[in-house]
C-alpha positions in Angstrom: -53.6 92.3 34.0 -54.0 92.5 37.3 -50.9 93.6 39.7 -49.3 90.2 40.7 -47.7 90.0 44.7 -43.9 90.3 44.2 -42.6 86.7 43.4 -39.6 85.3 45.4 -36.3 86.6 45.1 -34.3 86.9 41.8 -31.1 84.4 41.3 -27.9 85.5 42.6 -25.1 86.0 39.7 -23.6 83.0 38.4 -20.6 82.6 40.5 -18.1 81.2 37.4 -18.4 84.3 35.8 -16.1 86.6 37.2 -13.5 83.8 38.7 -9.9 85.4 38.3 -7.9 83.4 36.0 -4.3 85.3 36.6 -1.0 83.4 38.1 -0.3 82.8 41.9 -1.0 80.2 44.4 -4.3 78.1 44.3 -5.0 79.3 47.9 -4.4 83.2 47.0 -6.8 82.7 44.0 -9.9 81.4 45.8 -12.8 83.9 45.8 -16.0 83.7 47.9 -19.1 83.8 45.5 -21.3 87.2 45.6 -23.8 87.4 47.9 -27.3 86.7 46.1 -29.7 89.4 46.0 -32.8 88.8 47.3 -36.3 90.7 46.4 -38.3 90.6 49.7 -42.2 88.8 49.2 -45.1 91.2 49.9 -47.0 90.3 52.8 -50.8 90.2 50.8 -53.4 90.6 52.9 -56.4 87.8 53.1 -59.7 88.3 51.0 -61.7 90.4 53.0 -65.6 92.1 53.5 -65.5 95.5 54.9 -68.8 97.4 55.9 -68.4 100.9 54.5 -70.0 104.3 54.1 -70.6 106.7 51.9 -72.5 109.9 51.2 -75.3 110.7 48.1 -77.9 113.5 48.4 -77.8 114.0 52.6 -77.9 110.2 53.0 -75.2 107.9 54.2 -75.4 104.8 52.0 -74.0 101.9 53.9 -72.7 98.9 51.9 -70.2 96.1 51.9 -66.8 96.2 49.8 -65.4 92.7 48.6 -61.6 92.6 48.5 -59.5 89.9 47.1 -55.9 88.6 48.3 -54.0 91.6 48.2 -50.4 92.7 48.4 -49.9 96.6 49.7 -49.1 98.1 46.3 -51.8 96.4 44.4 -54.2 98.3 42.2 -57.1 95.8 41.3 -60.3 96.6 39.0 -63.5 97.6 40.6 -67.4 96.7 40.2 -70.1 98.5 41.4 -73.3 96.6 41.8 -76.2 98.7 41.1 -80.0 97.4 42.1 -83.1 96.7 40.3 -85.9 97.6 41.1 -88.2 97.4 44.6 -86.0 97.5 47.7 -83.1 95.3 48.2 -80.4 95.6 50.7 -77.0 95.0 49.7 -77.2 91.1 48.7 -80.0 91.8 46.9 -82.0 88.3 47.3 -84.4 86.7 45.2 -86.9 84.5 45.4 -88.0 83.9 41.7 -89.1 85.9 39.0 -92.7 87.1 37.6 -94.8 83.9 37.9 -92.3 81.6 39.2 -91.4 81.1 42.8 -88.0 78.8 43.7 -88.9 78.5 47.1 -85.7 79.8 48.6 -83.8 83.4 48.5 -80.3 83.5 46.2 -78.5 86.6 47.9 -77.8 87.6 43.9 -75.2 90.9 44.6 -73.7 88.6 47.9 -72.8 85.7 45.9 -71.4 88.0 42.8 -69.0 89.6 44.4 -67.9 86.8 46.4 -67.0 85.1 43.1 -65.7 88.0 41.3 -63.1 88.7 44.5 -61.7 85.3 44.0 -60.8 86.3 40.7 -58.9 89.1 42.1 -61.9 92.3 41.8 -62.7 94.6 44.3 -66.9 94.7 44.7 -68.8 97.5 46.2 -72.4 96.7 47.1 -74.6 98.7 49.2 -78.4 98.9 50.4 -80.8 100.7 48.7 -82.1 104.1 49.9 -85.4 102.2 49.4 -84.6 99.7 51.7 -84.6 100.4 55.7 -86.0 99.4 59.0 -89.3 101.4 58.2 -90.5 98.7 55.7 -88.4 95.7 57.3 -86.1 95.6 54.4 -82.8 96.2 56.3 -81.6 97.3 60.0 -79.0 100.5 58.4 -81.0 103.5 60.2 -82.0 105.2 56.7 -84.8 107.2 56.8 -88.2 106.7 55.0 -87.6 107.6 51.5 -89.3 111.2 50.2 -92.5 110.7 48.7 -91.3 112.6 45.9 -88.5 110.3 45.2 -87.7 110.1 41.4 -85.3 107.7 39.4 -82.6 110.0 39.4 -82.1 109.3 42.8 -81.1 105.9 42.4 -78.4 107.3 39.4 -76.9 109.8 41.9 -76.4 106.5 44.4 -75.1 104.7 41.7 -72.6 108.0 40.8 -71.6 108.3 44.1 -70.7 104.6 44.8 -68.5 104.8 41.5 -66.9 108.1 43.3 -66.4 106.6 46.5 -64.7 103.4 45.3 -62.6 105.4 42.6 -60.8 107.1 45.5 -59.6 103.8 47.5 -56.5 102.4 48.1 -56.1 99.5 46.4 -58.5 100.1 43.6 -57.1 101.0 39.7 -58.9 104.2 39.1 -58.9 103.8 35.4 -60.9 100.0 35.9 -63.9 101.1 37.5 -67.0 99.4 36.2 -70.5 99.7 37.1 -72.8 96.7 36.5 -77.1 97.3 37.5 -79.6 94.8 37.2 -82.9 95.1 35.4 -84.0 98.6 36.3 -80.0 99.0 37.4 -78.9 98.1 34.2 -81.0 101.0 32.4 -78.9 103.6 34.7 -75.8 102.2 33.2 -75.5 104.2 30.0 -76.7 107.1 32.0 -74.0 106.8 34.5 -71.2 106.1 31.6 -72.2 109.6 30.1 -72.0 111.5 33.6 -68.6 110.0 34.8 -65.9 109.9 31.6 -63.9 108.0 33.7 -65.5 105.0 34.2 -64.1 102.3 31.9 -67.3 100.3 30.8 -70.5 99.4 32.2 -72.5 95.8 32.1 -76.2 95.7 31.8 -77.2 92.5 33.6 -81.2 91.5 32.5 -82.1 95.1 31.8 -85.0 96.3 29.3 -83.9 98.3 26.2 -88.0 99.5 26.4 -89.1 101.9 28.9 -91.1 100.7 32.2 -94.6 100.9 30.6 -93.5 98.6 27.6 -92.2 96.3 29.8 -94.8 96.2 32.1 -97.4 95.8 28.8 -95.1 92.6 27.9 -95.1 91.1 31.7 -99.1 91.2 31.7 -99.5 89.7 28.6 -96.8 87.0 29.0 -98.2 86.5 32.4 -101.9 86.0 30.7 -100.5 83.5 28.2 -99.1 81.5 30.9 -102.2 81.4 32.8 -104.4 80.1 29.5 -101.7 77.6 29.2 -102.2 76.2 32.7 -106.1 76.2 32.8 -107.2 79.4 34.5 -110.9 80.9 32.8 -110.7 84.1 31.5 -112.4 85.3 34.5 -109.7 83.7 36.8 -107.2 85.3 34.6 -109.2 88.8 35.0 -109.2 88.6 38.6 -105.6 87.4 39.2 -103.9 90.0 36.6 -106.2 92.9 38.5 -103.9 95.2 40.0 -101.4 94.6 37.0 -103.7 95.3 34.4 -104.5 98.8 36.3 -100.8 99.7 36.2 -100.3 99.3 32.6 -103.5 101.2 31.9 -102.5 103.8 34.1 -98.9 104.0 32.5 -100.2 103.9 29.1 -102.6 106.8 29.9 -99.4 108.8 31.6 -97.8 108.1 28.3 -100.4 109.8 26.5 -100.3 113.0 28.7 -103.9 112.4 30.0 -103.5 110.2 33.2 -105.3 112.6 36.0 -104.1 110.9 39.4 -101.4 111.4 42.0 -100.0 108.1 42.5 -99.8 104.7 40.2 -99.5 101.5 42.2 -97.3 102.3 45.1 -95.4 105.2 43.7 -95.9 108.6 42.3 -96.5 109.4 38.9 -92.9 111.9 39.1 -91.2 108.9 39.7 -93.2 106.9 37.0 -92.5 109.3 34.4 -88.6 109.7 35.7 -88.1 106.4 34.7 -90.1 106.6 31.6 -88.0 109.6 30.5 -84.9 107.8 31.6 -85.3 104.7 29.5 -86.7 107.2 26.1 -83.6 109.3 26.7 -81.3 106.4 26.4 -80.9 105.9 22.6 -79.3 109.4 22.4 -77.2 108.9 25.4 -75.8 105.7 23.4 -75.0 108.0 20.1 -72.0 109.6 22.0 -70.7 107.2 24.3 -67.2 105.8 23.4 -66.7 102.9 26.3 -68.2 99.7 26.2 -71.6 98.1 27.2 -71.9 94.5 27.5 -75.6 93.5 27.5 -76.2 90.1 29.3 -79.5 88.3 29.4 -80.8 84.9 30.1 -83.2 82.8 27.7 -85.3 81.5 30.6 -86.1 85.7 32.3 -89.8 86.0 32.2 -89.5 89.4 33.8 -87.4 90.7 31.1 -87.2 88.5 27.7 -84.4 88.0 26.3 -86.1 89.9 22.9 -85.0 93.2 24.6 -81.1 92.3 24.6 -81.9 91.7 20.5 -83.1 95.4 21.1 -80.0 96.4 22.4 -78.1 94.8 19.9 -80.0 96.5 16.8 -79.5 100.0 18.6 -75.6 99.2 19.0 -75.4 98.1 15.4 -76.9 101.3 14.0 -74.3 103.6 16.1 -71.6 105.5 14.6 -69.3 105.4 17.4 -68.3 101.4 18.4 -66.5 101.4 21.5 -67.5 97.6 21.3 -70.6 97.4 22.6 -71.1 93.4 23.3 -74.1 91.2 23.9 -74.6 87.9 25.0 -78.0 85.8 26.1 -77.5 82.5 28.3 -79.9 79.8 27.5 -81.1 78.9 31.2 -80.7 82.0 32.8 -83.4 83.6 34.7 -84.1 86.7 36.3 -82.5 86.1 39.2 -79.1 84.7 37.3 -79.5 81.3 38.6 -80.2 78.4 36.0 -83.0 76.5 35.3 -82.2 73.2 34.0 -85.5 72.1 32.6 -86.5 73.7 29.3 -90.3 72.7 29.9 -91.6 75.4 32.2 -94.2 72.7 33.0 -92.0 69.8 33.9 -89.7 71.6 36.4 -88.9 69.7 39.6 -87.7 71.6 42.3 -83.9 70.0 41.9 -84.3 71.8 38.0 -83.8 75.4 39.7 -80.1 75.9 40.4 -79.8 77.8 44.1 -76.7 80.1 43.0 -75.6 82.5 40.6 -74.9 80.4 37.1 -71.6 79.9 37.1 -71.6 80.6 33.5 -73.0 83.7 34.0 -70.5 84.9 36.4 -67.6 83.3 33.8 -68.7 85.7 31.5 -68.9 88.4 33.9 -65.6 87.9 35.1 -64.0 87.6 31.4 -65.6 90.7 30.5 -63.8 92.5 33.2 -60.4 90.8 33.7 -59.7 90.1 29.9 -61.7 92.9 27.7 -61.4 95.4 29.8 -58.6 95.1 32.5 -56.4 93.9 29.9 -56.9 96.7 27.7 -56.3 99.3 30.3 -53.1 98.1 31.3 
């Protein structure tokens, strides 16, 4: 349970309890009431957002720490948000999902941070190292990333963020949770392995299978959608040419037969490291002693809810049971908003939520404050 600000002063001693009853004139027997002992109220700070920096592998990552209303001695749980694939700034704005454009941007991490801080939690979000002025993503002074970057760089950055937030004065070091979206979710079990003090992990819209299998699914899913919407096979082949080429190249990379240096916009070393990370996850789960919570959306077209089922099956087979949980929220997309129209062909603009789903936020809050925060206190 979160530490509360000190309340109003404690009541004074009952003035009738210690009255003297000895003999003597009434004028001499009067006693004054003992003074009431007051406990001073704290002077809480206002909820705030602070621009922060922390180092990771030679780069000063820049981000925002959202803090709730605090008393000076409060120690609150902290959540570190870790991005999905691609270049993202600290707010992680998403304008749609696979084959579905919303017509507007949802600053997913900014909204999560705002709502969790209202609930008494601290939240750290930061600009991904692949997001800078070099690609028009953010004005943060980041240099162009090393062409030889691998997925390990993103894991190292998430760990550096957790290390930094744990040391901050109003943070409860026993209740630091790492929450990753999509690719970031795949990093979470590895982060808990590397930082035994992390209290828990949240995997949001995270694939269980490796990226080669995920992209193969995405290609087939999109092909089916396009057929349902009347496209010819020739039109579909043209539309999906780049995606199909990437899927084919990743299949060759998996088989050890790919001879190129790059696939799409990234090096083969990057793709191989990403595949290896997912391949290693089942082994990490076998020894993990802190809970993971996998949350997926039933309307997610990037990472289908069947991936949540794969996580659930993997958890069920484990000998160690630290309290892993799974949940699928029917209307939620990969961008964590809700689409209220179940028939995708009948979706109107008003059916697409413009903010992160309140149900998703409530589930996230409850897990952190009740399941994790309550157990640590």
